[in-house]
C-alpha positions in Angstrom: -27.3 -27.3 -135.3 -23.6 -27.6 -134.4 -22.4 -26.0 -131.2 -20.2 -22.9 -131.6 -16.3 -23.5 -130.7 -15.0 -20.6 -128.8 -11.1 -20.6 -128.9 -10.0 -18.3 -125.9 -6.1 -17.6 -127.0 -3.8 -16.2 -124.4 -1.1 -14.4 -126.2 1.2 -14.2 -123.0 1.1 -18.2 -122.7 4.6 -19.8 -123.2 6.4 -16.7 -122.2 4.8 -14.8 -125.5 5.1 -17.9 -127.8 1.4 -18.1 -128.1 1.2 -14.6 -129.3 3.8 -14.9 -131.9 2.0 -17.8 -133.3 -1.2 -15.9 -133.6 -1.4 -15.9 -137.5 -0.4 -19.5 -137.8 -2.9 -20.5 -134.9 -6.0 -18.7 -136.6 -5.1 -20.2 -140.0 -4.9 -23.5 -138.5 -8.3 -23.0 -136.6 -10.1 -22.2 -140.0 -8.6 -25.1 -141.7 -9.8 -27.6 -139.1 -13.2 -26.2 -138.6 -14.6 -27.8 -141.7 -17.6 -25.7 -142.0 -18.3 -25.8 -137.9 -18.9 -22.6 -136.5 -16.3 -20.9 -134.2 -15.4 -17.8 -132.7 -11.7 -16.7 -131.5 -11.1 -14.1 -128.7 -7.7 -13.0 -127.4 -7.2 -12.5 -123.6 -6.0 -9.0 -122.6 -5.2 -9.2 -118.9 -5.3 -11.9 -116.1 -8.7 -12.9 -115.4 -10.1 -12.2 -118.9 -10.3 -15.8 -120.0 -12.7 -16.2 -117.0 -15.0 -13.6 -118.4 -14.8 -14.7 -121.8 -15.7 -18.3 -120.8 -18.6 -17.3 -118.7 -20.1 -15.1 -121.4 -19.9 -18.2 -124.0 -23.2 -19.3 -125.3 -24.7 -22.0 -123.4 -23.9 -25.5 -124.7 -20.8 -24.4 -126.5 -17.3 -25.8 -126.6 -14.7 -23.4 -124.9 -11.1 -24.1 -126.0 -8.1 -22.8 -123.8 -5.1 -22.3 -126.1 -2.3 -21.8 -123.7 -1.0 -23.6 -120.5 -2.2 -24.5 -117.2 -2.7 -20.9 -116.2 -5.2 -20.0 -119.1 -7.0 -23.6 -118.5 -7.4 -22.5 -114.9 -9.3 -19.4 -115.8 -11.4 -20.9 -118.3 -12.3 -23.7 -115.6 -13.4 -20.9 -113.4 -15.7 -19.3 -116.0 -17.3 -22.7 -117.1 -17.9 -24.3 -113.5 -21.4 -25.1 -113.0 -22.5 -24.9 -116.7 -23.2 -27.2 -119.6 -20.2 -25.9 -121.8 -17.4 -28.3 -122.6 -13.7 -27.3 -121.9 -11.4 -28.0 -124.8 -7.5 -27.5 -124.5 -4.8 -26.9 -127.0 -1.7 -27.0 -125.0 0.9 -24.4 -126.1 2.0 -22.8 -122.7 3.9 -24.0 -119.7 2.8 -26.6 -117.5 0.3 -28.4 -119.6 -0.9 -30.6 -116.5 -4.5 -30.4 -117.2 -3.8 -31.3 -120.7 -1.7 -34.4 -119.6 -4.8 -35.5 -117.5 -7.0 -35.5 -120.4 -4.4 -37.2 -122.7 -4.1 -34.1 -125.0 -0.5 -33.0 -124.1 1.7 -34.9 -126.8 -0.8 -33.9 -129.7 0.4 -31.6 -132.2 -1.2 -28.2 -133.1 -3.5 -29.7 -135.8 -4.4 -32.7 -133.9 -5.1 -30.6 -130.8 -7.3 -28.5 -132.8 -9.0 -31.5 -134.5 -9.8 -32.9 -131.1 -11.1 -29.4 -129.8 -13.7 -29.6 -132.8 -14.7 -33.3 -133.1 -13.3 -35.0 -129.7 -15.8 -36.8 -127.5 -17.1 -34.7 -124.6 -17.1 -36.4 -121.2 -16.7 -35.1 -117.7 -14.1 -35.1 -114.9 -14.4 -34.1 -111.4 -14.2 -30.5 -110.4 -12.0 -29.6 -107.6 -12.9 -26.6 -105.1 -10.7 -24.7 -102.8 -12.2 -22.3 -100.4 -15.4 -22.6 -102.7 -13.3 -21.6 -105.8 -12.9 -24.3 -108.6 -9.7 -25.7 -109.9 -9.2 -28.2 -112.5 -6.2 -30.7 -112.0 -4.1 -29.8 -109.0 -3.7 -28.0 -105.7 -0.3 -27.9 -104.1 0.2 -26.2 -100.8 3.5 -25.4 -99.0 7.1 -25.7 -100.2 6.3 -26.0 -104.1 4.2 -22.9 -103.9 6.7 -21.0 -101.8 9.0 -21.9 -104.6 6.7 -20.4 -107.3 6.0 -17.5 -105.2 9.6 -16.8 -104.6 10.2 -17.1 -108.6 8.3 -13.8 -109.0 11.1 -11.9 -106.9 14.0 -13.7 -108.9 16.2 -11.4 -111.2 14.7 -10.8 -114.6 17.4 -12.1 -116.5 17.0 -15.7 -115.1 14.8 -18.0 -117.1 13.9 -21.7 -116.9 15.7 -24.0 -114.8 18.2 -21.2 -113.5 15.2 -19.2 -112.3 13.6 -22.4 -110.8 17.0 -23.2 -108.8 17.4 -19.8 -107.7 14.0 -19.7 -106.1 14.4 -23.4 -104.7 17.5 -22.7 -103.0 16.3 -19.1 -101.6 13.3 -21.0 -100.1 15.7 -23.8 -98.6 17.7 -21.4 -97.0 14.6 -19.8 -95.1 13.0 -23.3 -94.6 11.0 -23.5 -91.6 8.3 -26.4 -91.6 4.7 -25.3 -90.5 2.6 -27.5 -88.7 -0.2 -29.4 -90.6 -3.4 -30.8 -89.5 -5.1 -32.7 -92.3 -8.7 -33.7 -91.2 -11.5 -35.6 -93.2 -14.9 -35.5 -91.9 -13.8 -34.9 -88.4 -10.9 -37.4 -88.3 -7.4 -36.2 -88.3 -5.4 -38.2 -90.9 -2.0 -36.4 -90.4 -1.0 -33.9 -87.6 3.0 -32.7 -87.5 5.5 -30.8 -89.5 5.0 -31.0 -93.4 7.1 -29.9 -96.2 3.9 -29.5 -98.6 0.5 -31.3 -99.1 -0.9 -31.9 -102.7 -4.6 -32.3 -103.2 -5.0 -33.7 -106.7 -7.8 -34.4 -109.5 -4.9 -35.5 -111.9 -1.5 -37.4 -111.3 1.0 -34.4 -112.0 1.5 -30.9 -111.5 4.5 -28.5 -112.0 4.9 -29.7 -115.6 4.6 -33.3 -115.3 5.9 -34.1 -111.6 3.9 -37.3 -110.9 3.2 -36.3 -107.2 0.1 -38.7 -106.9 0.9 -41.2 -109.9 -2.5 -43.1 -109.5 -4.9 -40.3 -109.1 -7.9 -40.5 -111.5 -9.8 -37.6 -112.8 -13.5 -39.0 -112.7 -13.2 -41.5 -109.8 -15.3 -39.1 -107.4 -12.0 -38.7 -105.2 -9.3 -36.4 -104.3 -6.0 -38.1 -104.0 -3.7 -36.5 -101.5 0.1 -36.6 -100.8 1.6 -35.4 -97.6 5.3 -34.9 -97.4 6.2 -34.6 -93.8 9.2 -33.7 -91.7 12.1 -33.1 -94.1 15.3 -31.2 -93.3 17.1 -28.9 -95.8 19.5 -32.0 -96.9 16.2 -34.1 -97.0 14.4 -31.9 -99.5 17.6 -32.1 -101.8 17.5 -35.7 -101.6 14.0 -36.2 -102.0 13.5 -33.9 -105.2 15.3 -36.3 -107.8 12.9 -39.2 -106.5 9.8 -37.0 -106.6 10.6 -36.0 -110.4 10.9 -39.8 -111.1 7.9 -40.6 -109.2 10.0 -42.8 -106.8 8.8 -41.0 -103.7 6.1 -43.6 -103.5 6.6 -45.8 -100.5 9.1 -43.2 -98.8 8.4 -43.3 -95.0 7.9 -39.5 -94.8 5.3 -39.3 -97.7 1.9 -40.4 -97.1 -1.3 -40.7 -99.3 -4.8 -40.5 -98.6 -8.3 -40.4 -100.7 -11.5 -38.7 -100.3 -14.2 -36.1 -101.5 -13.4 -33.6 -98.9 -10.7 -32.2 -96.8 -9.8 -29.4 -94.2 -6.1 -28.4 -94.4 -4.8 -26.3 -91.5 -1.7 -24.8 -90.7 -0.2 -22.9 -87.8 0.6 -19.8 -89.9 -0.7 -18.5 -93.5 1.0 -21.0 -96.1 1.0 -20.2 -100.0 -0.7 -22.3 -102.3 -1.3 -22.8 -106.1 -4.4 -24.2 -108.0 -3.4 -25.4 -111.6 -0.1 -23.8 -111.0 -2.0 -20.2 -110.4 -0.8 -18.7 -107.1 -3.2 -18.3 -104.2 -3.3 -15.9 -101.3 -1.4 -17.6 -98.5 -4.0 -18.9 -95.7 -3.9 -20.9 -92.4 -6.9 -23.1 -93.5 -7.7 -24.6 -97.0 -11.4 -26.3 -97.2 -11.0 -28.5 -100.3 -13.4 -30.8 -101.8 -15.0 -31.9 -105.3 -17.8 -31.8 -107.5 -18.0 -35.4 -109.1 -18.6 -35.0 -112.7 -18.7 -31.3 -112.2 -16.6 -30.1 -115.3 -17.5 -31.4 -119.1 -14.3 -31.9 -121.0 -13.4 -32.6 -124.5 -11.4 -35.6 -124.1 -8.3 -37.2 -125.6 -7.0 -40.4 -124.1 -7.4 -39.8 -120.4 -4.7 -40.7 -117.9 
């Protein structure tokens, strides 16, 4: 008996673009099903995708239709289960889909993969006992994302990002970071940001840890240390191109668990979703802890 495929569609994803595509999406799902049982559920509010994924039948495929925010909610609903996560990447970010080799697929190919693609597994990240999929960023990048929530409503896309970036730069005061692994201090000092990654990219394709692998049983960590305001402006183009590797103030580590401590509460984002600022983040992973429908994995 074929497993049911549940499509969780977030109409708000992609700044509402997914909702505008609803009729086309449902028609394409019916076309690709080829007799396989499926259901469609629309999210109604933040957090609803987690509930829908948790309620899906055991052994089913649960497909997040949207961006990284939708994926993150579905991951939280599937963690620890035998259900498999599929992704149709139509929202913003799409770094989880990029990690699975799904981000360049057109709609029909993504849906066909959701129904027929091979099921494998990737490691499941955990931050303060809460699951995440591809990325955890703490510090400057999360502060910019938080500041974007306060930006004028008429700003969109890159203008909104630049407004937020320079607003954070204006107030920049680096916290002190202590990165600890199994009782050993790996880094101690001022830090612009720390990223604890299951996949290589975050922020819509920024290759923060280019060599990260999602199924190697390890988190890949990047620490950007003491940067001035001018230094931040200088490193950003290199970061976007992946040329920050080898920079003397950027260090890399690997391991299956870390304690990330600061001298004051610092904002973070998991799969692009903002977390409440904290002084300490306990970060680990569950090897092979998330079943996924795979494309061509990074």
